[in-house]
matplotlib code that plots the C-alpha trace (Angstrom):
import matplotlib.pyplot as plt

x = [29.1, 32.8, 34.3, 37.9, 39.8, 43.4, 44.3, 46.6, 49.7, 48.5, 47.7, 44.8, 42.1, 38.9, 36.1, 33.1, 29.8, 27.5, 25.0, 26.1, 25.1, 26.8, 28.6, 28.5, 30.8, 32.1, 32.1, 34.2, 33.0, 35.7, 36.7, 38.8, 42.5, 45.0, 46.5, 43.7, 43.9, 41.8, 40.3, 43.0, 45.7, 44.5, 45.9, 49.4, 51.6, 51.9, 48.9, 51.1, 53.0, 49.9, 48.8, 45.3, 46.7, 46.5, 42.7, 42.6, 44.7, 42.6, 39.3, 40.7, 41.9, 38.6, 36.6, 38.8, 38.1, 34.4, 34.8, 34.2, 36.4, 35.2, 35.0, 34.0, 35.6, 34.3, 37.7, 38.7, 35.6, 34.0, 35.4, 34.9, 36.1, 33.0, 30.3, 27.4, 28.8, 29.5, 25.9, 24.5, 26.8, 25.8, 22.2, 23.0, 25.2, 22.6, 21.5, 25.1, 25.7, 22.3, 23.1, 26.6, 27.1, 29.5, 30.3, 33.6, 33.9, 37.6, 38.0, 41.2, 41.0, 40.5, 43.6, 43.1, 45.0, 43.9, 42.6, 41.6, 38.5, 35.4, 36.3, 39.5, 38.2, 34.7, 35.8, 37.9, 35.0, 32.6, 34.9, 35.4, 34.6, 33.1, 29.9, 29.8, 30.0, 27.0, 27.7, 28.5, 24.9, 23.6, 26.6, 25.5, 21.8, 21.7, 23.8, 22.5, 26.0, 28.2, 31.4, 33.7, 37.5, 40.3, 42.9, 45.1, 42.6, 41.3, 37.6, 35.7, 32.2, 29.3, 26.1, 24.2, 26.7, 27.3, 23.6, 22.9, 26.2, 25.7, 22.1, 23.4, 26.1, 23.9, 20.3, 19.2, 16.2, 17.0, 14.5, 16.4, 19.7, 17.9, 17.2, 13.5, 12.0, 12.7, 9.2, 8.0, 9.7, 8.4, 10.5, 11.1, 12.4, 14.9, 16.1, 16.7, 19.2, 21.6, 20.9, 24.3, 26.5, 29.1, 30.1, 33.1, 30.8, 27.9, 25.4, 26.2, 24.2, 21.1, 22.6, 23.7, 20.0, 18.9, 19.0, 17.6, 14.6, 14.4, 14.5, 16.7, 17.9, 20.9, 23.7, 24.4, 27.5, 28.0, 24.3, 24.7, 23.1, 19.9, 19.1, 20.1, 17.6, 14.9, 15.3, 15.3, 12.0, 10.4, 11.4, 9.9, 6.6, 6.7, 7.2, 3.5, 3.1, 5.1, 8.9, 11.1, 14.8, 16.0, 19.7, 19.7, 17.8, 15.4, 17.2, 15.8, 17.4, 15.7, 14.3, 13.3, 11.8, 8.5, 6.6, 8.6, 7.9, 4.2, 4.4, 6.2, 3.7, 0.8, 2.2, 2.9, -0.3, -3.1, -2.7, -3.9, -1.0, 2.6, 4.6, 8.2, 9.5, 12.9, 14.6, 17.1, 19.5, 23.2, 25.5, 25.1, 21.5, 20.1, 18.5, 19.4, 18.0, 14.8, 14.4, 15.2, 12.5, 10.0, 11.0, 10.5, 7.3, 5.9, 6.8, 5.1, 1.9, 1.3, 1.9, 0.9, 3.7, 7.2, 10.0, 13.5, 16.5, 19.0, 22.4, 22.7, 26.0, 27.9, 27.2, 28.7, 26.5, 23.5, 24.2, 24.6, 21.3, 19.4, 21.0, 19.9, 16.3, 16.3, 17.4, 14.8, 12.0, 13.3, 13.2, 14.1, 17.8, 18.7, 21.8, 22.9, 26.1, 25.6, 22.2, 22.0, 20.0, 19.1, 17.1, 15.8, 14.3, 13.0, 11.2, 9.7, 8.5, 7.1, 4.8, 1.4, 1.5, -1.0, 1.0, 2.7, 6.4, 8.4, 12.0, 14.3, 17.3, 19.9, 22.8, 21.6, 23.9, 24.9, 22.1, 24.4, 26.5, 29.9, 31.0, 31.6, 33.4, 30.3, 29.6, 26.5, 28.6, 27.4, 23.8, 21.5, 19.7, 16.4, 17.2, 16.5, 13.4, 10.3, 7.5, 4.4, 1.6, 2.2, 5.8, 6.6, 10.1, 11.8, 15.3, 17.8, 20.2, 22.2, 21.7, 18.6, 18.8, 18.5, 15.6, 13.4, 13.7, 11.6, 10.0, 8.7, 6.6, 7.3, 10.5, 11.1, 13.9, 15.8, 17.1, 18.3, 17.0, 14.8, 16.6, 14.3, 14.6, 18.4, 18.4, 16.3, 18.7, 21.7, 19.9, 19.1, 22.7, 24.0, 21.3, 20.5, 17.9, 19.5, 18.9, 17.8, 21.4, 22.6, 19.9, 21.2, 24.7, 23.3, 21.5, 24.7, 26.6, 24.0, 23.9, 27.7, 27.2, 24.6, 22.1, 23.7, 22.8, 26.2, 28.0, 25.6, 26.2, 30.0, 29.9, 27.7, 30.1, 33.1, 31.2, 30.1, 33.4, 35.4, 32.8, 32.9, 30.3, 28.6, 30.2, 33.7, 33.1, 31.7, 35.0, 36.9, 34.7, 35.5, 39.2, 39.0, 37.3, 39.8, 42.6, 41.1, 40.7, 44.3, 45.7, 43.6, 43.4, 45.2, 42.3, 40.0, 36.9, 34.5, 36.5, 34.6, 37.6, 37.7, 34.1, 34.8, 37.8, 35.8, 32.3, 30.7, 31.6, 35.2, 35.1, 33.8, 36.2, 39.3, 38.5, 38.3, 41.4, 43.5, 42.6, 43.1, 46.5, 47.6, 46.2, 46.1, 48.6, 47.7, 44.1, 45.0, 47.2, 44.3, 42.1, 44.7, 45.1, 41.4, 41.1, 43.4, 41.4, 37.7, 35.6, 33.4, 34.3, 37.9, 39.4, 41.0, 43.8, 44.9, 45.6, 49.0, 49.5, 51.6, 48.5, 44.8, 44.2, 46.2, 44.3, 40.9, 41.6, 42.5, 39.4, 37.2, 38.9, 37.8, 34.3, 33.8, 34.2, 31.6, 34.2, 33.5, 31.1, 32.6, 31.5, 32.9, 31.4, 33.1, 36.3, 36.0, 34.9, 33.3, 33.8, 31.1, 31.6, 32.0, 34.5, 36.5, 36.7, 37.5, 40.4, 41.8, 41.4, 43.3, 46.1, 46.4, 46.7, 49.4, 51.2, 50.9, 48.4, 51.0, 52.8, 49.7, 48.7, 52.1, 51.4, 48.1, 49.7, 52.3, 49.6, 47.5, 50.5, 51.1, 47.6, 46.8, 46.4, 47.8, 45.9, 44.6, 40.9, 41.5, 42.1, 39.1, 36.8, 39.7, 40.8, 37.2, 36.9, 40.3, 39.8, 37.8, 40.6, 43.3, 41.6, 40.8, 44.4, 45.8, 43.5, 44.5, 48.2, 50.9, 52.0, 55.6, 55.6, 59.0, 59.7, 58.1, 55.1, 52.7, 53.9, 53.5, 49.9, 49.1, 50.1, 48.3, 45.1, 45.3, 45.9, 42.9, 40.7, 41.9, 41.2, 37.8, 36.9, 37.0, 39.3, 38.6, 39.4, 42.5, 43.6, 43.8, 46.1, 48.2, 48.9, 49.9, 52.2, 53.7, 54.5, 56.0, 58.1, 59.4, 60.3, 62.0, 63.4, 63.7, 61.9, 64.0, 63.4, 61.5, 58.8, 58.1, 57.9, 55.7, 53.3, 53.0, 52.1, 49.5, 48.0, 47.8, 45.6, 43.3, 42.9, 42.3, 39.5, 37.9, 38.4, 40.6, 43.8, 44.2, 44.2, 47.0, 49.1, 48.8, 49.6, 52.7, 53.9, 53.7, 55.8, 58.3, 58.7, 56.2, 58.7, 60.0, 56.4, 55.5, 58.6, 57.8, 54.3, 55.9, 58.2, 55.3, 53.3, 56.3, 57.0, 53.3, 53.1, 56.2, 55.1, 51.3, 50.7, 49.1, 45.5, 45.8, 43.4, 46.2, 48.2, 45.2, 44.4, 47.9, 48.1, 44.8, 46.2, 49.3, 47.2, 45.0, 48.1, 49.1, 45.6, 45.3, 48.6, 50.2, 53.4, 56.0, 58.9, 60.7]
y = [14.7, 14.7, 12.4, 11.4, 11.3, 11.5, 14.5, 14.6, 14.7, 11.6, 13.6, 12.5, 15.2, 15.6, 17.5, 18.8, 18.4, 19.8, 22.0, 20.7, 17.9, 14.8, 12.9, 9.1, 7.5, 4.2, 3.3, 1.1, -1.4, -2.7, -3.3, -0.7, -1.5, 0.0, 2.5, 4.0, 7.2, 9.9, 13.1, 15.3, 13.1, 14.0, 17.5, 16.1, 13.7, 11.5, 9.4, 7.3, 6.0, 4.5, 0.9, 2.2, 3.7, 0.3, 0.3, 3.8, 2.7, -0.4, 1.6, 4.2, 1.6, -0.3, 2.9, 3.9, 0.5, 1.2, 4.7, 6.4, 9.3, 9.7, 7.3, 7.4, 5.8, 6.4, 6.6, 9.8, 11.4, 12.3, 15.2, 13.5, 16.6, 18.4, 17.0, 18.3, 16.6, 13.4, 13.2, 13.8, 11.2, 8.4, 8.9, 9.4, 6.4, 4.0, 6.6, 7.1, 3.4, 3.0, 5.8, 4.5, 3.2, 0.5, -0.9, -2.7, -5.0, -5.2, -8.5, -8.0, -11.5, -13.3, -14.2, -16.2, -16.8, -15.1, -18.2, -20.1, -22.3, -21.8, -24.9, -23.1, -19.6, -20.5, -21.7, -18.5, -16.3, -18.1, -17.4, -13.7, -11.4, -8.9, -11.0, -10.7, -7.0, -4.7, -1.8, -4.0, -5.2, -2.0, -2.0, -5.4, -4.5, -0.8, -0.8, -2.4, -3.4, -5.1, -6.8, -8.9, -8.7, -10.5, -8.5, -9.0, -7.2, -10.3, -10.2, -13.1, -12.3, -9.9, -9.9, -11.5, -14.3, -15.1, -14.7, -18.3, -18.3, -14.9, -15.9, -19.0, -17.2, -14.3, -15.7, -12.5, -13.2, -13.3, -10.5, -8.2, -9.1, -8.3, -4.7, -5.3, -2.2, -2.8, -1.7, -5.1, -6.7, -6.3, -4.4, -7.6, -9.3, -6.5, -6.4, -10.1, -9.7, -8.0, -10.4, -12.2, -9.4, -7.7, -4.1, -2.4, 0.0, -1.9, 0.8, 0.3, -2.9, -0.6, 2.3, 0.2, -0.5, 3.1, 3.2, -0.3, 0.7, 4.2, 6.1, 8.9, 9.2, 11.1, 8.8, 8.8, 6.5, 5.5, 4.9, 1.1, -1.3, -1.8, 1.9, 2.3, -0.4, 1.2, 4.6, 2.9, 1.1, 4.3, 6.0, 3.1, 3.5, 7.2, 7.0, 7.5, 10.2, 13.3, 13.5, 13.5, 13.9, 13.1, 12.0, 10.3, 7.3, 7.6, 7.1, 3.9, 4.8, 8.2, 8.9, 12.0, 15.3, 13.6, 16.6, 18.8, 16.5, 16.8, 20.6, 20.9, 18.6, 20.6, 23.9, 22.4, 20.5, 22.2, 25.5, 26.2, 28.7, 27.9, 28.0, 28.8, 26.9, 27.1, 24.5, 26.1, 24.5, 24.3, 22.1, 18.4, 18.7, 16.8, 19.5, 17.8, 14.4, 16.1, 17.7, 14.4, 12.6, 15.3, 15.0, 11.2, 11.3, 13.9, 11.6, 8.7, 10.4, 12.8, 11.2, 14.4, 16.4, 16.6, 16.8, 18.1, 18.2, 21.1, 21.4, 25.2, 25.0, 26.8, 28.1, 25.1, 22.7, 24.8, 24.9, 21.1, 20.5, 22.8, 21.1, 17.7, 19.0, 20.4, 17.0, 15.2, 17.5, 17.3, 21.1, 22.2, 23.3, 21.2, 19.8, 23.2, 24.1, 27.8, 28.0, 28.8, 25.8, 27.8, 30.3, 27.5, 25.7, 28.9, 29.8, 26.4, 26.0, 29.6, 28.7, 27.1, 23.5, 20.8, 19.4, 20.9, 21.1, 21.0, 22.3, 21.4, 23.7, 22.1, 24.1, 27.6, 29.2, 31.9, 33.0, 35.5, 32.8, 33.7, 33.5, 29.9, 30.8, 30.0, 32.5, 33.5, 34.9, 35.5, 35.8, 35.6, 32.4, 34.4, 35.1, 31.5, 30.7, 30.0, 32.5, 30.2, 29.5, 25.8, 25.6, 25.4, 25.7, 24.0, 25.0, 24.3, 26.8, 27.5, 31.2, 32.6, 35.9, 34.0, 31.9, 34.8, 36.7, 34.7, 32.2, 34.8, 32.8, 29.4, 28.6, 25.2, 25.3, 22.1, 22.2, 19.5, 16.0, 14.4, 11.6, 8.8, 9.8, 10.0, 6.5, 5.1, 6.7, 5.0, 1.7, 2.1, 2.8, 0.0, -2.4, -3.7, -3.4, -2.3, -4.1, -2.3, -1.9, -0.9, 1.7, 3.4, 3.5, 4.8, 7.7, 8.7, 8.6, 10.5, 13.2, 13.6, 13.9, 16.6, 14.4, 15.7, 13.5, 13.7, 12.8, 9.9, 8.5, 8.7, 7.1, 4.2, 3.7, 3.4, 1.0, -1.1, -1.2, -1.9, -4.3, -2.8, -2.0, 1.3, 1.4, 0.9, 3.7, 6.1, 5.5, 6.7, 9.8, 10.6, 10.2, 12.3, 15.1, 15.1, 15.2, 18.3, 20.1, 19.4, 20.6, 23.8, 25.9, 28.8, 29.6, 32.6, 31.5, 32.5, 30.5, 27.9, 25.6, 26.1, 25.0, 22.0, 20.8, 20.6, 19.8, 16.4, 15.9, 16.6, 14.2, 11.3, 12.3, 12.3, 8.9, 7.5, 9.5, 7.9, 4.4, 5.4, 6.8, 3.6, 1.2, 3.1, 6.0, 6.7, 7.2, 9.7, 11.6, 11.8, 13.2, 15.8, 16.8, 17.0, 19.4, 21.9, 22.3, 23.0, 20.4, 19.5, 17.6, 16.8, 15.0, 11.7, 12.9, 15.1, 12.1, 10.7, 6.9, 4.2, 2.5, 2.9, -0.1, 1.5, 4.7, 3.0, 0.9, 4.0, 5.9, 2.9, 2.7, 6.3, 5.6, 2.8, 5.4, 7.7, 10.5, 11.2, 10.8, 9.3, 10.2, 7.4, 8.7, 12.1, 10.4, 12.7, 12.9, 15.3, 16.1, 17.4, 21.0, 20.0, 17.2, 19.5, 22.2, 19.6, 18.2, 21.6, 22.5, 19.4, 20.1, 23.6, 22.4, 19.9, 22.8, 20.9, 22.9, 24.9, 21.7, 20.1, 23.3, 23.2, 19.6, 20.6, 23.4, 20.9, 18.4, 21.1, 22.2, 18.6, 18.2, 21.8, 21.9, 24.5, 27.6, 26.3, 25.5, 21.7, 22.0, 24.3, 21.8, 20.5, 23.9, 24.9, 22.0, 22.7, 26.4, 26.2, 24.1, 26.4, 29.5, 28.0, 26.9, 30.2, 32.1, 29.9, 29.9, 32.4, 34.7, 34.5, 30.7, 29.3, 27.9, 28.7, 26.3, 29.0, 31.5, 28.8, 28.0, 31.7, 32.1, 29.0, 30.1, 33.6, 32.4, 30.1, 32.9, 35.2, 32.7, 32.1, 35.8, 36.3, 39.3, 41.0, 37.7, 37.2, 40.8, 40.1, 37.0, 38.7, 41.5, 39.0, 37.2, 40.5, 41.6, 38.2, 38.2, 41.7, 40.8, 37.5, 38.0, 41.8, 44.4, 43.6, 39.9, 38.6, 37.0, 40.4, 42.1, 39.3, 39.7, 43.4, 42.6, 40.1, 42.7, 45.1, 42.6, 42.2, 45.9, 46.4, 43.8, 45.7, 49.1, 50.3, 51.4, 54.3, 51.9, 50.0, 53.1, 53.9, 50.3, 50.1, 53.5, 52.2, 49.2, 51.5, 49.5, 50.9, 51.4, 47.8, 46.5, 48.7, 47.7, 44.0, 44.5, 46.0, 43.0, 40.6, 42.4, 42.2, 38.5, 37.6, 39.3, 37.5, 34.1, 34.2, 36.8, 40.3, 39.0, 36.3, 37.0, 37.0, 39.5, 41.8, 41.6, 42.5, 45.4, 46.7, 46.6, 48.5, 51.1, 51.5, 52.4, 55.0, 56.5, 56.8, 58.9, 56.8, 58.2, 55.5, 57.5, 56.2]
z = [12.2, 11.4, 8.7, 8.0, 4.7, 3.5, 1.4, -1.6, 0.6, 2.5, 5.6, 7.7, 7.8, 9.9, 8.2, 10.1, 8.2, 10.9, 9.2, 5.7, 3.4, 4.5, 1.7, 1.3, 3.8, 5.1, 8.8, 11.0, 13.5, 15.9, 19.5, 21.2, 21.9, 24.2, 21.7, 19.7, 17.8, 19.5, 18.3, 19.6, 17.9, 14.4, 14.7, 15.2, 13.2, 16.3, 15.3, 12.9, 15.9, 17.5, 17.0, 16.1, 12.9, 11.2, 11.5, 10.0, 7.0, 6.6, 6.6, 4.2, 1.8, 1.8, 1.4, -1.6, -3.2, -2.8, -4.3, -1.0, 0.0, 3.5, 6.5, 10.2, 13.2, 16.7, 18.4, 16.6, 15.0, 18.3, 20.4, 23.7, 25.5, 24.3, 26.6, 24.6, 21.5, 23.4, 24.6, 21.2, 19.7, 22.1, 21.1, 17.3, 16.9, 15.5, 12.9, 11.8, 11.3, 9.5, 7.1, 6.2, 2.6, 3.9, 7.3, 7.7, 10.7, 11.7, 13.7, 15.7, 17.1, 13.8, 11.8, 8.6, 5.4, 2.2, 0.5, 3.6, 3.3, 5.5, 7.5, 8.5, 9.4, 10.7, 14.2, 14.6, 13.5, 15.8, 18.8, 18.0, 20.9, 18.5, 18.6, 22.4, 22.9, 23.6, 21.2, 18.2, 18.2, 16.6, 14.3, 13.0, 12.6, 11.6, 8.3, 5.1, 4.0, 6.7, 5.6, 7.9, 7.7, 9.6, 11.4, 8.4, 6.2, 4.3, 3.5, 5.1, 3.8, 4.4, 6.3, 3.4, 2.5, 6.2, 7.2, 8.4, 10.4, 11.9, 12.8, 14.5, 16.4, 17.6, 17.6, 15.9, 13.6, 9.9, 9.2, 11.5, 9.8, 6.5, 7.7, 8.3, 10.2, 13.9, 15.0, 13.6, 16.6, 20.1, 22.7, 24.6, 21.5, 20.8, 24.4, 24.3, 21.4, 23.9, 26.7, 26.8, 25.5, 27.7, 28.0, 29.7, 31.6, 33.2, 32.3, 28.6, 28.8, 28.7, 26.7, 23.8, 23.1, 22.7, 18.9, 18.6, 20.8, 19.2, 22.5, 23.8, 27.4, 28.8, 29.9, 33.7, 34.1, 37.7, 38.4, 38.0, 35.5, 37.4, 37.6, 33.9, 33.0, 35.1, 33.4, 30.0, 31.0, 32.2, 28.9, 26.9, 28.8, 28.1, 24.4, 23.7, 26.3, 27.3, 26.8, 29.8, 30.6, 34.1, 33.9, 37.4, 38.6, 41.5, 44.8, 46.2, 49.5, 49.7, 53.2, 55.0, 53.8, 53.1, 54.4, 52.1, 49.1, 50.0, 50.3, 46.9, 45.2, 46.6, 45.4, 41.9, 41.2, 43.2, 41.4, 37.9, 37.2, 36.7, 40.0, 40.9, 44.0, 45.6, 47.8, 50.1, 52.5, 53.6, 51.6, 52.3, 53.5, 50.5, 48.3, 45.1, 46.3, 47.4, 43.9, 42.2, 44.3, 43.3, 39.6, 39.6, 41.5, 39.1, 36.2, 37.9, 39.0, 36.2, 32.8, 30.9, 32.6, 30.9, 33.4, 32.5, 34.8, 34.3, 35.9, 36.6, 38.5, 35.7, 32.2, 30.4, 32.4, 31.8, 28.0, 27.9, 29.7, 27.4, 24.4, 25.7, 26.1, 22.5, 21.2, 23.3, 22.0, 18.4, 18.2, 14.7, 14.8, 17.8, 16.0, 14.7, 16.6, 15.7, 17.5, 21.2, 22.5, 25.6, 23.5, 21.3, 24.3, 25.9, 22.7, 22.3, 25.9, 25.9, 23.0, 23.2, 24.3, 25.2, 28.1, 31.1, 32.0, 35.2, 34.9, 37.7, 38.0, 40.3, 42.0, 41.2, 43.7, 41.2, 38.9, 37.2, 35.5, 34.1, 30.5, 29.3, 26.2, 24.1, 21.4, 23.3, 26.2, 29.7, 30.8, 33.8, 34.3, 34.2, 30.5, 29.7, 31.7, 29.6, 29.9, 30.0, 32.4, 31.6, 32.7, 36.4, 37.9, 40.8, 41.8, 44.5, 46.1, 49.2, 48.7, 50.6, 48.6, 45.3, 46.7, 47.7, 44.4, 41.9, 44.3, 46.8, 49.4, 47.7, 49.5, 51.1, 53.6, 54.6, 58.2, 60.6, 59.8, 62.5, 64.5, 63.5, 59.8, 60.1, 61.6, 58.8, 56.3, 58.0, 57.9, 54.2, 53.3, 55.5, 54.0, 57.5, 60.3, 63.5, 66.8, 69.9, 71.2, 67.8, 67.5, 70.7, 69.3, 66.0, 67.7, 69.5, 66.2, 64.3, 67.0, 66.6, 62.8, 63.3, 61.4, 58.1, 55.2, 53.4, 56.6, 57.2, 53.7, 54.2, 57.6, 56.2, 53.3, 55.7, 58.1, 55.2, 53.4, 56.6, 57.9, 61.4, 64.1, 64.6, 68.0, 66.6, 64.1, 66.8, 68.7, 65.7, 65.4, 69.1, 68.5, 65.3, 67.2, 70.0, 67.4, 65.8, 69.1, 70.1, 66.8, 66.8, 63.6, 62.0, 59.7, 60.3, 62.3, 59.4, 56.8, 54.9, 55.1, 58.9, 59.2, 56.9, 58.9, 62.1, 60.8, 60.5, 56.9, 57.6, 60.5, 58.4, 55.5, 57.7, 59.2, 55.7, 54.6, 57.3, 56.0, 52.4, 53.0, 54.7, 52.1, 48.7, 48.6, 44.9, 45.8, 48.5, 46.0, 43.6, 46.4, 47.2, 43.6, 43.0, 46.0, 44.3, 41.2, 40.5, 42.2, 39.1, 36.0, 36.9, 33.9, 34.6, 32.3, 35.2, 37.4, 36.7, 36.7, 35.2, 33.7, 33.2, 35.4, 38.3, 38.0, 37.8, 40.9, 42.8, 41.8, 42.6, 46.0, 46.7, 45.4, 47.9, 50.7, 49.1, 48.5, 44.8, 41.9, 38.7, 35.2, 33.0, 29.8, 30.3, 31.7, 34.7, 38.4, 40.8, 44.5, 46.7, 47.8, 51.5, 50.7, 48.5, 51.2, 53.9, 52.0, 51.3, 55.0, 56.0, 53.5, 54.8, 58.4, 57.3, 55.5, 52.3, 50.4, 48.5, 47.6, 46.1, 44.4, 42.7, 41.7, 40.2, 38.2, 36.8, 35.8, 34.1, 32.1, 31.1, 29.5, 28.5, 24.7, 22.3, 21.3, 18.0, 17.3, 17.5, 21.2, 21.9, 23.5, 25.7, 26.9, 27.6, 30.1, 31.6, 32.0, 35.2, 36.8, 35.5, 36.7, 40.1, 40.8, 39.6, 41.8, 44.8, 44.3, 45.1, 42.3, 43.5, 43.4, 42.5, 39.0, 35.7, 36.0, 37.2, 34.6, 31.8, 33.0, 33.2, 29.6, 28.4, 30.1, 28.8, 25.3, 25.5, 26.9, 24.2, 21.4, 22.8, 22.6, 26.3, 26.1, 29.5, 31.3, 29.1, 29.9, 33.6, 33.1, 30.5, 32.9, 35.5, 33.1, 31.9, 35.5, 36.4, 33.2, 33.8, 37.5, 36.7, 33.2, 32.8, 30.7, 27.6, 27.5, 24.5, 26.7, 28.3, 25.0, 23.6, 26.5, 25.7, 22.1, 23.3, 25.7, 22.8, 20.9, 23.9, 24.3, 20.6, 20.6, 23.5, 21.9, 24.8, 23.2, 25.6, 28.5, 26.7, 26.4, 30.1, 31.0, 28.9, 30.1, 33.7, 32.7, 30.9, 27.7, 25.2, 22.4, 22.5, 22.4, 19.5, 17.6, 18.3, 16.8, 13.7, 13.3, 13.8, 11.0, 8.7, 9.3, 9.0, 5.7, 4.4, 5.6, 5.4, 2.8, 3.1, 2.9, 5.6, 8.5, 11.1, 9.0, 8.5, 12.3, 13.3, 10.8, 12.1, 15.7, 14.6, 12.7, 15.8, 17.9, 15.4, 15.0, 18.8, 18.6, 21.3, 22.7, 22.1, 23.5, 26.6]

ax = plt.figure().add_subplot(projection="3d")
ax.plot(x, y, z, "-o")
ax.set_aspect("equal")
plt.show()
């Protein structure tokens, strides 16, 4: 938990108390405005220019009057770029409000004079939207001390003095307002308290009750309010049985693969020993949906089984999933940031247990996951699998080699979907029953789409959104295929992008894209930009717009065509692998891929943070996108944007201790700088000094000498390091860590007897 305070120079400071004793603090309850101060703003002086600064000043002043140094505000005390922290925070919010010494309610829509009578301010208080919001419910109930203030900072009263009025406005029982233990109220009663409250995200209508109902579930924004309620209800029913964490609702439109579901269930439950099962199939065949169906059916049929869903697509996702499990199981140390939650969960599940576990690893296409920047470094997925005869594992992959390693004969392969099953899927997503004539047209369409589930979903989304017939859509499919054949291709025949510009997913995508470009140009631009960065967890900050409303409308437009998955809680979105490749292939054919790659580089430079620790969470989420676009762009690209992004990325990797990865980019930047600016340019010499640091941290000073000799400017780089050491000692002092580190690097050069002559 982080807390705010003003230091002696009136500078706003964030202090991290994770792993430490948390001091007494005040907490602010408010409604978000358009110009709130965010976590990343605290590191700069710019926060004073935002409208939200008034609330920070107000909270600090009130806390000081109550002899409290520290205070907490949700807008800027949570690092929302750190997804593991964000998930923990959503489920910890009730506890944080409960433990606060004071809770100040800032009513931005209530304006009253200082000495106004109750008859003057009461109508305004009753009309305040604060009482209608979902998340403010727990902020009213959890704290012992709740005080209400007008937007001018005048105190109206507290929860005790205003008790009859608050009870009348909210219909919350007096005992609940008096902090009576909530387990004295039934679940139905507590749910009713939020019945008429509104939330910005529809799923929050369920999520805002987590603390009040004393349950923990991972948020899955985008699932819809009905599915969120269903998951919450399942969790409530499971409170007295085995813990479970499945971040996605059961797909009510799931069809097909019934025989595979039966086969997996038989392998899991008819054997006494733990089982490892692999689901293998090409992208878009529905592996994840099959695994999700098995997970939910296991939970429904076998109450003594705990089921945990793990995203193994990359190391960061794996880490967040394990952290969520550790929190769910209340494993000691789950909230310690210095503890590797993956090892924590492995150790816990490997121990003796009364129940059984099913771990579902989704997207395990690369079991040798790369470094995430975590202190734990890189590791194989197998390093984190529990060793227990009570823990079974189910994982999905497109890689047949991976599937056969641990699963041996327990491999379930997804091939082409049966025609009648594909038709049923189409009907489900269209929410209609097809007539005899429509069934004939549907079968012709499905055949052209190769019965691929992802293509069927996208086709149904277009048909439903445009309100056209299946026959009309099939005509568009035919025209699209003819257009592809006429244009031909310049890509290698075995290229993934080639397959995905002629395959069924590309066909359905390009039909939708034509309409999107005509009706919503900004949405099309977002799709092109997203195709030029990594396809997962694309921050909305990368998408330029004149307003949040304009951006949201464009994203919703893409969502209606089934082209992306949005993550509102993380302020990001995902593209399916086939959609990502298909858009890239289309841009390449239009000779616009380099143009949009350049645009992506510009946007990344715009949002990439500095190299200090305050930006660590942000750069960690941006690194996959920066590295993707750098690896798919031309080194000789015009302008300095690519060089700038290379430097930013290398700096982030270096500061994260990923020296080998940083080295590769520093070398690139050094060569570009020498070619464009010359060997004597300060940027070139600075790159040499940076490379020296990366080699030193890897213990490879001889490699450094060889590299610099090849570049022909060892003497200048050595001289620059001497200047840096001298300046650091003058400015920072001889004992400062940066000074000591630089002097050690310089001494290492000398001890290695490096030849610094030209």
